[in-house]
N, C-alpha and C positions, 0 to 999 in steps of 0.2 A: 029709652032706647039708645043703644050705642050709635054714635055717628060713624059714617064711612071713613075708612083710612085714606088719607091723601098722600102722605109720604111714608114709605116703609124702607128703612135702611137696616141691613143685617150684616154685621162683621165687615163693614165697608172700609176699604183702605185705598189710598192713592199715593203712589211714589212717582215723583218727577225725576227724569233723567237729566242731569245737568253736566256741564263741562267739569265740574268739581266732584262728580260722582252722584249717586242717587240721593234724593231728598224725600223723606217720608212726610207728606203733608197731612195725611189722615190715617188713623190706625184704629181698627176694631170698633167702628161707629155702629151702635145699635140704637135706633130711634124710630118711634111711631108718632106721626102727627095726624090728628083727626080733623075732619071737616069743621070749619068755623073756629079753630083755635088760632090764637095769636102767640106765636113762638119766637122768642128772642134768643139769639146766639151771642154770647159774650165771652171774651177771653183776650189775652194779650195779642199784640201785633204778631202775625206769622203763625197763629195757632190753627189756621185752616178753616175758620168760620166762613170767610168769603169763598174759599175753595169748595166747601160743602154746598153752599148756595149755587155755585157754578156747576157742580155735579148734578144737582136737581134740574138745572136749566139746560143740561146737555152741552155746556160750554167747556167742561172738562170730563174726561173719561176715567172712571175708577179702575184701579189695577187689581182689586180683589173685593170679594163680597158681592152683595146685591143691593140694588135700590129700585124702587118702583114709585111712579108718580101717577096717582089716580088709577092704579092697577096696571099701568103701562110702563115700558122702558122710558127713561128720560127722552130718548130720541123720538119715540112715538108721541110722547106728550108735547114735545116741541113742534112736531109736524102738525099736531092737532090744535096748536095754539092754546094749550091748557093752562098757561100762566102768563102774567105780565111781570116785567122786570124793571125795577127802578134802581139806577146806578147811583154811585156816590155823587157824581156831578150830573146836573140836569140833562146835559147832552142834547140841548135843543138846537135845531138848525137856525142860525142867525138870519138867513134870508127868507125863512118862512114865518108867517104870523103864528101866534099861539094856536089859533084854530087849525092852521096848516100843519103845524107840528103834531097836534093831536090826531089829525085826520090821516097822517102818513100810514100807520099800520092798517087802517081801514081801506085806504087806496090799494095797498099791496095785496090785501086779502079779497079785493074785488067787491066791496060793498057798494051799493048804488049811491049816487050823489045825495038823494033824499035821506037815506039811512045814515050816511056819514054826517049830514047836518044835524039830524036828530040826536045821534050819539054824542057828537061834540057838545051840543047844548046841554045834554043831560050830565055829562061828566064835569063840565065847567061849573055847573050848579053844585054838584057833589063836593067839589074842592073849593067852593066859594070864590070862583074866579069869573063868574058871569059878568060880562061887560068889557072884558079885556081881549076878546077873541081876535080883534083886528090889530092889536099891538104886536110889536116884535119883541123877542126875548130880552134884548138890551134895554128895553123900556121898563122892564119889571125888576123888582128887588130879587135877591137870591132866594128868599123864601117863596116868593110867588113863582119864580122859575121852577123850583122843586115841586110845587103843587101842580104846575102844568105838566111836569114830567110824570107825576102820579096819575094825572088825568089821562095822559097818553097810554099808560100801562093799563088803565081801567077801560079804555075806549071799546075794546072788543069783548068785554064782559067775561074774562076768564075767571074761574073760581079761585085760583091761587095767585097770590101776589108775593113776589120775591123782592125784598128791599135790602140793598147793601149800603148801610150807613147813609141813608138819604139826607139826614140832617146834621151830619158830622161837621160840616164846614160853617154852620150857621151859629150866630151868637145865641146865648142862653135864653134871652127873652123870646126871640123868634122861634127857637127850638121848642120851648114850652108851649107856645101857641099852636105850633104844627103838631105836637104830640096830642094836644086836646082835639084838634081837628081830625087827626088820624083815627083816634078812638071813635069819634062820631061817625066817620066814614065806615069803619069796620062794623059798628053797630047797625048802620043803615044798609050795608050790602051783604053782611054775613060771609065775607070772603075768608079764606084761610090765608093767614099772613105769616111769612117767615122773614124775620127782621134781624139784620146784623148790626150790632152796636158795640162801642167801647164804654158806654156810659151806664154805670150801675143804676142810678135813679131812672134813666130812660127805660132800661130793660124791665125794672120792677113796675114802673108806672103803666107801661103799655101791655104787659104780657099776661096770658093765662098760663104759660109755661116758659121757664127760663132754662136754657141749656148752657151750662158753664163748661168751657173748654180749656184744656191744658196747653202750655207751650208745645211747639213742635217736638215729636209728631202729635198732631191734633187728636186728642182723645176726649171723650165726655167724662168730666169729673163728677158732675151732679146734674140732675134734672129736677127742677123745683116747680111743683104745681102751685100756682098762686091761689091764695085764699081770699084775695081782695075781691070786692063786688065788681060787677061789670060796669056799673056807673061809678066813674072815678073823677071827682073834682081834683084840681091840682093840689089843694091843701091836704089831700089824703097822704101826701108824701111826708107829712109831719106826724102821722099816726104811728102808734107802737107796732101795729101789724106790718105796715110798710117797712119800718126800720128793721124789724126782725127778718123780713125776707131779704132786704139789702145786706144785712149782716151775714146771712147764710151764703149769698152770692160772693161776698168779699172773702169769706172763709174758704169757699170752693176755689176761688182764684189763687188764694195763698197756698192751699193744699196742692194745687196743680204745679205751682212753682217749686214746692218742696220736693216734688218727685224727680226734679232734674238731677 
């Protein structure tokens, strides 16, 4: 049975007006994302991958074409809290404990104190941070802070998780560990995840679908459906299948630059 559509973009474009004239960030984007997919967006800096994520989140408004989120406009989806958003930096308030940071959206949304406590406990366990709820962000490593940020995005149980290079600033060992944990989290929750990255190995390791984008104006060069199994130990990155997919991503990125 086909899964419901979560994101549907048709001929989507976005042009920013700047002091130096118009800048076309996105052009002719056609993409369908189904429930439960893990979709990575990869491309050079300035290719519009973060802009596309921000359009989904109603943080930017397209200037052409159409996009729907769970069958609604992005604005309606935002009003209904249909997604959680994880930014490049953890963005935790230093004066609030980890539990206090995770509780913040629940407080804003009017959850009862008891429900807040239950949800904070559940998401801390999901991201393997149980036991640190009373610590402050500065007492945690960068990787732990980013896991707390993910827990905050998960706290109100939205079906869609938008992640903008959440591990980009972390060292490779920590990043590998968090990639493994993110796959565990995805398997446990069946969320739909849209994930922006600059890393080819990260995109191939995590995704069921990889969207390769061109330099500005951001267009989709290739959409790669991953043939890797859902269970992915880290050493799958040494397999011929993994390397073949990585090669196709690299070729797409090269082809995108060739269009300049």
